C-alpha positions as CSV (number, residue, x, y, z in Angstrom):
1,M,-2.4,3.0,-2.4
2,T,0.4,1.9,-0.2
3,I,1.9,-1.5,-0.9
4,N,3.4,-3.3,2.1
5,K,6.1,-5.9,1.5
6,N,5.9,-7.7,4.8
7,K,2.9,-9.0,6.6
8,N,2.0,-6.9,9.6
9,S,-1.1,-8.1,11.7
10,L,-1.0,-4.9,13.8
11,L,-1.2,-2.7,10.8
12,A,-4.0,-4.8,9.3
13,Q,-6.0,-4.2,12.5
14,I,-5.3,-0.5,12.9
15,K,-5.7,0.7,9.4
16,P,-9.5,0.1,9.1
17,L,-10.0,1.6,12.6
18,I,-8.5,5.0,11.5
19,R,-11.8,5.7,9.8
20,R,-13.6,5.9,13.2
21,F,-11.3,8.8,14.3
22,T,-10.6,10.7,11.1
23,S,-13.7,9.8,8.8
24,V,-11.1,8.9,6.1
25,D,-11.3,5.4,4.9
26,F,-7.9,4.1,3.9
27,G,-9.2,0.7,3.1
28,N,-7.5,-2.6,3.9
29,V,-3.8,-3.3,4.0
30,V,-2.4,-4.3,0.5
31,Y,0.6,-6.6,0.3
32,E,2.9,-6.6,-2.6
33,E,2.6,-10.3,-3.2
34,D,-1.2,-10.2,-3.3
35,F,-1.2,-7.1,-5.5
36,L,1.1,-8.7,-8.1
37,K,-1.0,-11.9,-8.0
38,I,-4.2,-9.9,-8.8
39,I,-2.4,-8.2,-11.8
40,D,-1.1,-11.6,-13.0
41,D,-4.6,-13.2,-12.6
42,A,-6.0,-10.4,-14.7
43,Q,-3.4,-11.2,-17.4
44,L,-1.9,-7.8,-17.2
45,E,1.8,-6.9,-17.3
46,V,3.7,-4.6,-15.0
47,V,5.8,-2.4,-17.1
48,K,7.1,-0.1,-14.3
49,Y,7.2,-0.7,-10.6
50,T,9.0,2.1,-8.8
51,R,8.8,3.7,-5.3
52,V,8.0,7.4,-5.4
53,P,11.1,9.2,-3.9
54,A,10.4,10.5,-0.4
55,G,12.8,13.4,-0.4
56,W,11.7,15.8,2.4
57,N,8.2,14.4,2.6
58,L,8.0,12.6,6.0
59,L,4.7,10.9,5.1
60,L,6.4,9.1,2.1
61,H,9.1,7.9,4.5
62,V,6.5,6.3,6.8
63,C,4.1,5.2,4.1
64,P,5.9,4.3,0.9
65,V,4.0,5.0,-2.3
66,Y,4.7,3.1,-5.6
67,Y,4.2,4.0,-9.2
68,V,2.9,0.9,-11.0
């Protein structure tokens, strides 16, 4: 899951459409604020929240991935 920090209406429209061209369903855009609220509502606690280092992986530079 990629977690987006800032609201982006273009990304929210494009991400579900990718399935039509690739047959891969990446789901809806997930925003950090909404994700942390779901965790809080479930009475869970975040122990570690770290971005996976991108290094030489160009995909991780474009789509940051977090370890939660």
